[in-house]
N, C-alpha and C positions, 0 to 999 in steps of 0.2 A: 504493499499500499504506499510505501514511501515514494515510489516513482509517481504515483497518482497525486500525492500531496505536492510534490515539486512542480508538476505540470500546472496544477491549479494555482499554486502561489505565483508562479511566473505569469500566468494568465491574468490574474487579479492585479498584479504589479503593472502589467502592460495596460490593461483596460481601464483601471481606476487611477493609476498613478502617472502613466506616461502619455497616453493618447491625447489628453487635453493640452499637453505641452507641445505637441507636434502640429504646428500651425503653419500653413503656407499662404503666401499672398495670392491674390486672384490670378495673377499671370502664371502661377506654378500649381494651380489647383482646379483647373477647368472652370474657373470663375466662381468656385464655391467659397463662401465665407467660413469663418471658424466654426460656427454652429452646424453648418451643412457638412463640413469635413468630419466633425465628430460623429454625426448621425450616420454618415456612410461607413465610418470605421466600425460602428456597432452593427450595422446591417451586414457588412461583409464578414465580420467575425461570426455572427449567428448563422449566416448562410454556410460558412465553412463548417461549423459545428453540425448543422442539419445534414449536409452532404455526408460528412464523415460518420455520423451515428446511423445514418440510413444505409450505409454500404456494407454492413457486417456480413450480409449474405454473399457478397462478391469478394470482399478482402478481409481475411481473418489473419491477424498478426499473432505470431507465437510469443511466448514470454520473453525470449531473448531479444526480439525486435521491439517489444514494448519498452525495454530499458533504454532504447535510443531516444524515445519521445521526450523525456525530461531534459535530456542533454540538448536536443534541438530547440526545445521551448525556452531553455535558459539562454541559449545562443540569441534567440529572437529578442528576449528581454534585454540582454546585454547590449546588442546592436541598437535597439530603439532608445535605451538609456543613453548611450554615447551620442546618438543623434539629438536627443533632447538637450544634451549639454553643448554640442558642437555645431548642430544644424548643418550637416554635410549632405543629407539626401536632397537631390535637386528638384523632385517633383512629388506631389502627393500620390501619384499612381504607384510609386515604390512602396510607400506605407500601406496603401490599399492592398497590394499583393501580399505583403508580410502579414497583415492582419487577417486576411483570408486563410493564409497558410497557418497562422496561429490557431484559428478555429478549427481547421482540419486536424491539426495535431491534438488539440484538446478533445475533440469528439472521438478521435481514434483511441486515445488513451482510455476514455470513459467506457466506450462500447466493448473494447477488447479486454480490458481488465475485468469488467463484470461478466463477460462471456466466459473467460477463463475461470472465474470463481464459480460460476454456475456449473461448469463442467467438472470442477475439482471434486474428488471424493472426500477430501480431507476437511472441506469447508461446510459447516452446517447450512442446509438450505434455508432454515428459518431466518438466518441473518440477512439473506438476500432479499426475501420477499417484503 
């Protein structure tokens, strides 16, 4: 469960702590203002989570692969943290892609960890329900 906790800590750090600091002027954001940018960040994040959680019938990660997700999510958080400090990302589209990817990772962690728990013989089913 530690990988799950790390993934969600990184997600909340990004979504509640960093995204409001990643603001682009209208020339570098498709004409979106600050509030529209933040709304699109949240929409793209939720869309990534939805796609990832809906794909468990097609893509099933093994426990060894799931251990990569917290590492990748921490890299996302670190990258966006440095951009909040240094503002080196040239256009909002880059952040849009990263936030969508963040949602994909978070959804993949959620659905695959609970799928593995459900299949596990060692874990009591009453704790999952």
